[in-house]
C-alpha positions in Angstrom: -14.1 -0.8 11.9 -15.1 2.5 13.3 -11.4 3.3 13.6 -11.0 2.6 9.9 -13.7 5.0 9.0 -12.0 7.8 11.1 -8.6 6.9 9.1 -10.4 7.2 5.9 -12.0 10.6 6.9 -8.5 11.9 7.9 -7.1 10.9 4.5 -9.2 13.7 2.9 -11.4 11.3 0.9 -15.0 10.4 1.0 -16.4 10.2 4.6 -17.7 6.6 4.9 -21.0 5.9 6.6 -20.5 2.2 6.6 -17.8 -0.4 6.1 -18.1 -3.9 4.6 -15.1 -6.1 5.6 -14.0 -8.4 2.9 -11.0 -10.1 4.4 -9.1 -10.3 7.7 -5.7 -11.9 7.9 -3.0 -11.9 10.6 -0.1 -9.6 10.2 2.2 -10.7 13.0 5.1 -11.1 10.6 4.8 -7.6 9.2 8.0 -5.8 10.4 6.6 -3.1 12.6 3.9 -5.5 14.1 6.7 -8.2 14.8 9.1 -5.7 16.2 6.4 -4.3 18.5 5.6 -7.8 19.8 9.2 -8.4 20.5 9.4 -5.1 22.4 6.4 -6.0 24.5 4.4 -3.0 23.0 2.0 -5.0 20.8 0.0 -8.2 21.2 -1.2 -8.7 17.7 -1.8 -7.2 14.2 -4.0 -7.8 11.3 -4.5 -6.7 7.6 -8.2 -5.9 6.9 -9.5 -5.3 3.4 -12.7 -3.5 3.4 -15.0 -1.3 1.2 -16.9 1.9 1.9 -20.0 1.5 -0.2 -21.2 5.1 0.0 -17.8 6.2 -1.3 -16.9 3.9 -4.1 -16.3 0.2 -4.7 -12.5 0.3 -4.5 -11.1 -1.9 -1.7 -9.1 -0.2 1.1 -6.5 -2.1 3.2 -5.8 -1.3 6.7 -3.3 -2.6 9.1 -4.8 -2.9 12.7 -2.4 -3.5 15.7 -3.4 -4.2 19.2 -1.2 -2.9 22.0 -0.6 -4.7 25.3 -3.5 -2.9 26.8 -5.9 -4.1 24.1 -6.2 -0.7 22.4 -6.4 -1.0 18.6 -4.6 1.4 16.2 -5.6 1.6 12.6 -3.3 2.6 9.7 -4.7 3.1 6.2 -2.2 1.0 4.1 -3.5 1.7 0.6 -6.5 1.8 -1.7 -6.8 -0.9 -4.3 -5.2 -4.3 -4.6 -1.6 -5.2 -3.5 0.3 -8.1 -2.2 2.9 -5.9 -0.4 2.3 -5.3 3.2 2.3 -2.1 5.1 6.1 -2.3 5.8 7.0 -3.1 2.2 4.8 -0.2 1.0 6.5 2.1 3.4 9.9 1.0 2.4 9.3 1.2 -1.3 7.2 4.4 -1.5 10.1 6.7 -1.5 11.6 4.9 -4.5 8.3 5.1 -6.4 8.1 9.0 -5.7 11.7 9.4 -6.9 10.8 7.5 -10.0 7.7 9.6 -10.6 9.7 12.8 -9.9 12.3 11.7 -12.6 9.5 11.0 -15.1 8.0 14.3 -14.4 11.2 16.1 -15.0 11.8 14.1 -18.1 8.4 15.4 -19.4 9.2 19.0 -18.7 7.4 19.7 -15.4 9.1 20.3 -12.1 7.2 19.3 -9.0 7.7 19.2 -5.2 7.6 15.5 -4.4 6.5 16.1 -0.8 2.8 16.2 -1.8 2.9 12.9 -3.6 0.1 10.5 -3.0 -0.4 6.8 -3.7 -3.4 6.3 -6.0 -5.4 3.0 -6.4 -2.9 0.2 -6.6 -3.3 -2.9 -8.6 -1.4 -6.3 -8.9 -0.1 -6.5 -12.4 1.4 -10.2 -12.3 1.8 -13.0 -9.8 4.6 -15.3 -10.9 4.0 -19.1 -10.7 6.5 -19.4 -7.9 4.7 -16.9 -5.6 4.5 -18.4 -2.1 1.5 -18.1 0.1 0.9 -15.2 2.6 2.2 -16.2 6.0 1.1 -13.9 8.7 1.4 -10.9 6.4 4.5 -11.7 4.5 5.7 -13.9 1.7 8.9 -15.9 1.8 9.1 -17.1 -1.8 8.4 -16.0 -5.3 7.8 -12.7 -7.1 5.0 -10.4 -8.3 4.6 -7.0 -9.8 2.2 -4.1 -9.0 1.3 -0.8 -10.6 1.3 2.2 -8.2 -0.1 5.4 -9.5 1.8 8.2 -8.0 -0.2 11.4 -8.0 2.0 14.3 -8.2 1.1 18.0 -8.9 -2.2 17.0 -10.4 -0.7 14.5 -12.6 -0.6 10.6 -12.3 2.5 8.6 -13.1 2.1 4.8 -13.1 5.1 3.2 -11.6 5.6 -0.6 -11.9 7.2 -2.2 -8.9 8.5 -5.7 -9.1 8.9 -7.6 -5.8 10.9 -10.7 -5.2 10.6 -12.2 -1.7 13.9 -12.4 0.0 13.2 -15.5 2.1 13.3 -13.6 5.3 9.9 -11.9 5.2 11.0 -8.8 3.1 11.4 -8.4 -0.5 13.8 -7.0 -3.1 12.3 -4.3 -5.3 12.9 -3.2 -8.8 11.5 -0.2 -10.5 12.4 0.4 -14.1 12.1 3.9 -15.5 11.2 2.3 -18.9 8.2 0.9 -17.4 6.8 4.1 -15.8 4.3 6.1 -17.6 2.9 9.6 -17.3 -0.9 9.5 -17.8 -2.6 12.2 -19.8 -3.7 15.3 -17.6 -7.4 14.3 -17.6 -6.7 10.7 -16.3 -7.5 10.4 -12.7 -7.3 7.1 -10.9 -10.4 6.2 -8.8 
């Protein structure tokens, strides 16, 4: 997990001095890992949930891939809890930023969206039909998450609804009526 600590340091947050691993699950069905395996560039991938006790108690998720030479690469996926894998987050992030930018404009402040950051995510609801995680993806069911988009020293919480598409991806739905601008003093952990 030394690589995870380097990634955390690069992200501009607290520099961790230790890592506690909470969970490791295969991520071989995650889009970029699967494509890398098919192309002969990667051997495997995992999603690791860890905490950095000297920083805070917030879980941090990493996607770790192993190339064909055995070299590990670590990507910090998100802080907080999420059922979305790295590929889903990457695909959905531009929509969340667009939603947050629209809310900012509606509340009379213009902002450059290029500096947006994802705050501490949380799972809002898991529907009863939600299927199990299968190598990093879900093939059935739906869930919703709250993604705090940090934009120009403000936080806009965007609710993202995911519905598994049966093929390892998911349809997303972001309703502007569910997004909310938090008061200026509110900062996500």
